[in-house]
N, C-alpha and C positions, 0 to 999 in steps of 0.2 A: 146219111144217117140221122136216125130221129132221137133227138134228146128230149123226151117228155118229162114235165115236171109233176110233183105229186098233185092229187085232187086237192081241191081247196087252196093252193099254193097262192098267195096274195100278190099280184102285181101293181105296182105303182110308179107314181114319180114325186119329186120333193122339191122343197123351196124353203127360204127362210124370211123372216119378217123384213129386217133391214134391207135384204138384198133385193126385194120386189115391191114393198109395199108404197114407198113414197110418203106423200101427206105427212111430213116429218113432224110438223107442228100443229096438225090441223085437230079440230074437234076435240081439243083438250090434251093431246098427247104431250108427254113430257120429253126432257132431252135426255139421250141415252149417251153412252161413252162413245159409241160410234159416230153419233151426232157432232161431238166435240171432237173427236179424233180426227175426222175428215177435214176438220178447219185448221188443223195443225200444219201449217205449210210445209209441203215437201214429204209428207208422210205417205200420200196416195198417189199413184201414178196420175199424171196430169191434173192433179188436185180434183179429181172426181169426188163426188159424195152420192149419198143415197136419198136426197132430200125428194127425188122424184121417182128414182128407180124405173120399175116398170108400171108405176101408178096402177099396181094391183088394188090399192085401197078404193080406187074410183072405178076400176074396170073388173072387180071380182066377178061379176055376173058373166061378162064376156069371157072370161078366163076360165071358169067353170063349165061353161058351154063349150069351150075349145076342148077342155080335158074330156068331156063327155063324148065329143065327136070323134075323138081319138081312140075311144074304146078302152080307156084307162080306168080300172076298178077302183084305185085308191089314191088319195092325194095326202101326202106328209107335209105339213106346215108347222111353224112355230108362231105364237103370238108375241106382239111385241108387249113386254112387261110395262114399258112406259106408255103404252095406250091405255092400259088397264088401271094401273096406279102411277100416274105421272110423277110423283115424288119417290116411287119404289115402295112406298108404305103409305098408311094413312087413308086418305079420302080416295074412293073408287070412282073411276070416271065412267059414267054410264055409258056414254056414246062409244066408248071403246068396247065395252062389254057388248052392246049392240051389234056392233060390226062383226065380231067373232060369232055370236050367235046367227047373224044373218049369213055369215059364210058358211057355217056348218049345215044350216037349213038349205041352203042353195046347193051344196055339195049332195046332200041327201036325197033332195028333190030330183037331181040329176043321176041318182043310183051310183054315186062316187062314194066310198068310204073314207071318212076323214081319220087322219092318224096325227096326233099332236105331241109334240115336242115343246116342253115348257120354257126352255132356255137356249138361245142360239147366239150367245156372246154379247147382246146388247143390254148390258147392266144399265139400269137408270143412273145418271150421272150424280143425282143428288146422294145416292149411295156411295159411289166411288169418292166423293168429296170427303166422305167420313171414313175411308179406308177400303172401301169396295169389298172384294173376296178376301182382303186380308184382314178385315173386321168380322169377328166371329157372329156378330149380330146379323150380318148379311145372310146367313144360314137360316135364320128365323124369319127374316122378311121374305125370303123366297118361298118358304114353307107357308107363310100367309098367303103370298100371291098364288100359290099351287092350290090352296084351298078354295079361293074365290074361282079360279078357273075350273076346278073340279065342280063346284057347286053350279056353275053356270052351264057346263057342257057335258058332263059325265053321263047324263041321260040319254045323250045322242052320241057319243064318241066312246068307243070301247079299247082302243090302242093308245096308249100313252108313254111318253119317256120323259124323264126329268130333264135331262142335259144332252146337248150335242157336243160330243168332243170336248170334255173338260180339259184335257191336256192342251189343247189349243189355247183355251181361255187362260190357263195358268201360265203355260210357257211361252207361247207367242206374245202373249200380252204382258207377261210379268218377268220373263228372262231374257228373251230377245228383243221386245220393245217394237216389233214390226206390226203388231196388232193392239187395237185398245185395251187397256188404257196407256200402252206405251212405256211401260217400266222395265228396267233391266237390271234385275235383282234375283239371283237364284233363290234366295231365302224367302222373298215374297211370293215367288213362284210355286215353291212347295207348300207355303202356307194357303196360298189360294187354292192349290189342287185339293188340299185336306178340307178346306170349308167348303168347296164345291160338292165334294164327296158327302161331307155332312149334310149339307142341304139336300143331296138326293135321298139320304136316309130319312131326313125329317119329312121330305114330300111323300115318300113311299109309306112312311109310318100314318101320315094323315090319309093317305088313299085307303089303307086297310081299316083304319078307326072308323072312317066315314062310311064305310059299307058301299063304296061305289063299285058299280059293275065294271067289268072290263079287265085289261090286262096293263100292267106297268113295268117299264124296264129302264135302262140306261143306255146310251149310244156312245160307243168308244171308235176312236180312229186307230186301226190296227194294220198299218202298213209293213212290208216285210223288210227285214234287215239280214243281209248277207255278209259274212266277214271276208275280208279282202284277201285273207290267207288263213293258214291254220297256225299262225305265229300266236304265242301266248298274248303278246299286245294286241293284236287285231282281234283275237277271240274276247278278251276282256272288254275292249272298247264297245264290241258289239253288244256283249251282254249288258254293259252299262246303259246304252242307248234303249235297248230293248226294256229293261227293267224300268227306265223312266217312262216310256211311253205305254208299255203294256202292264208289267206287274204292278206298278204303283196305282193302278186303277183296278186291274181285274183282281188282285190278290185281297185288297181290303173289302171289296164287294162280295166275292166267291169264298174267300177263306178267313176274312176277319184279321189279316195281318198286313202289314207292309213287308216289302222285301228287304230282309235285315242287311244283306251284302251291299245293297245300294246305299241304304240308310248310314251304314257305317262308312261308305265311302264319301258321301256328301257332308258328313260330319256337321259342323255348326249350321248348315243349311236345313237340317231336317226340322220340320213343322212341329208346332206346339200342339200335342194331342192330350185332350182331357179323358179322364176315366170314363168309360162308357161310350166313347166315340166310336170306336170300332164296332161295338155290338150294334150301334145304331146303323151303321154304314152296311155292316154284314147281316142283312136280312134278306129273306128270300124275295127275288124279283121274278117275273114271270117271263121274260126273255132279256137278251142282249141284243141291242143294235149294233151292227158292225158296218163301219164305213172303210171302203178300201179303194185306194187309187193306185198305188205304186209300190216298188221295192227298191231298196238302196243298197249299195256296198258300203260297208263301214271298215275303216282302217284306223289305227292308232296315229294320233297326230298330237304332239307336243303343244301345239298352239290352238287345239281344236276345243277351246272352252272348257267348262266344267268336265264334261265327260272324256276330254281329250281324245275327240273323234272327229275324223273327217268323213263326211257323208257325200256320196257320188251317186247320182242316178244310175239305176241298172236297167238295161233292156234286154229281153230275151232274144235270140237269134231270129232275124227277120223283122224285127220292130224297131221303129225309131223313137222319137220322143214326141210328147205332147206339146201343146203350145205353152204350157206351165213349165216346160222344160223338165217334166217328169218322165221316167222311164216307163216301159210297157213291159210287164212280166205277168201276164195272166196267171199263170201257176202260182204266183204269190199270193192269190186270193185263195185257191185251194189250201195252200199252206196254212194260211191264218185261220180260216174256217177249222182245218183239221186240229191246229194248236189249241183252240179254244174249246172242241170236242175232248181231245185226249187229257187236257190239264184241268178243266174246269167243269167237269161233269156233263158234258154234252147238253148245255142249255138250249132252250128254243132261240133261234137266231133269226134275225131280220137282217138281209143285206141292206142297210138303211140309206146308204150312198154309194154309187159306183158310176163313173162315167169320165168324160174327158173334154177338156178344151182343145179344140183343133182350128186350123186356119180355113174357117168357113169362107167360101166365096159365093157370093149370091149372083144370080145370073141377072138379066134385065129385068125379069119379074119379081127379083128378090127371093127366089128359090134357092136352098142350098142342097145340093146332093153330095151329102157328108158320108161317104162310103167309109172314110177311115174311122169315123165315129162307130158306124155300124159294125165294122170289123172288131173294133176294140170291145164294145159290148157283147158281140156274138161270143167272143174267144173267152171272156170273164163268165158268160152264162154256161159255156161248155164245161169249164173246170168246175164252177159251182154245181153243176148236175152231178159231175163225177163225185164231188165231196157229198152230195145227197146219196148216191150209190154206195158210198162208203161208211155210211150210217150218220152224218151229220144231220142235226135236227133243224133244218132250215125251213122256215115258214113263209118267207116272200123276198121278194126283190124290189127296191125302189131306185129308180134310174135318177141320178143327178145330172142335169136338172130339167124341169118343165121348160123354162124360159132362160134364154140368155138374160144375165143379170149383173148386179154389181158385185165383182169378185174381189172384195175387201181391199187389201194394199194395191191390188192390180187396177183397181177402178173398173171401167167398162171396156178393157183391153181384152179380156178374156172370155170366151163365149163356151159354155157348157151345155147350152139348151139344146133340146129337140125341136124347140120353136124358137125361131129366130125374132128378135125384138129390134125394131129400127129405133134407137135411143133419141131420135130426133121427133119423128112422127108417132112413135110407140105403137106402130102397126105390128101386130103378130102374124108370122108366116111359118107354119110347120114345115120342118125340113124333111128330107128323105128318110131319116132316122125315125121320125116321128111316125110315119106310115109303116116303116119295117117293124117298130117296136109294136104297132097295133096288130100286125099279123103273128107276132111272137105270142101276144097276149091271147089272141082269138084261138091260136093252136094250143095254148098251154105249154110252149116249148118252141124248140128249134128243128126245122128239117134242113139238113145240110147235104 
């Protein structure tokens, strides 16, 4: 069967600064919260860190040439805030600016379209020292950082997003403590979420006022949630989890409101919101970036934290789990795309991240025949095509990730890449999936 994608559909791969760049204190770069968090004993598997990571900072030319050789039209990446503003504010580091300018030029010269996300969780530590995302001033510092990057690169970059997965920054970083900065306080999590959204609004405002060409949006992680039963308790727990991860971000951006039922439920954990905040957050964006990996079953659990919810990985029939112990449910992607279409005005969408970590086994030559990853991506592209046929306004698909890299609290133990990285020699070796994806792109679709 032929699954042909729309003309001008944008195919790409993605990565983020802390996960691949390395050179963590080189050429004037400041310390980020992840630089600090990875030194907190026992918080990262094997006590790994991103000091070197994939050494992309020094190997970017080689990496861009590799992306070009695989026929990939677009590359989504995030700059490191601390490479540009080592203290998070104040003096600009020219060497950091120069690196990203060279990277963008290298991509364009290779015929690869750059797509930039301004923030992928690596807040400057100096800002964290004065409250981080719980300090309202951080939103202003982010806006200043955004202006600097727009001024530098908006003449060459036309697709921008403000934040990648603000739920992760807010809740994994401030409620559950498994991500930097390692805080466990739901009040701080909701306040951080509000300030992240506020900073998004300020950056969009600057983009519009500056007359920069191109499109700007926001990237959210929207995974699926399935009630364990039709009981009132399970349905209510599922709604709470869904509202925390979905409505708490989608509603203010697209409707100018927060989910009232959830905010009544969390009570004293509600964030402090000033007059005009929601108007600033609720301004037109050009697209929504949607990250999707998995679906979970949700059941009521008296001991399940603030939401009183137990979350269990769900896999559709015939599918196992990924190396992250996430279930595999391709239809969940279509459900999320259609949910956004039907509830938020069918905005332009980019599948900004989709992929999986699998137990890659290299042969004697270091080559990985990762047919399980290919099967995963193929199944998700099939249901994405169905969503487009059903009217969803999907503009592109970015596979996560181009390289095996530092997978946050799991260190280097999980591999998402379509290019294998030997973390000792740093040698790059495209996997079977890289060549398969090249064919998908060349055909602008699947032939199954």
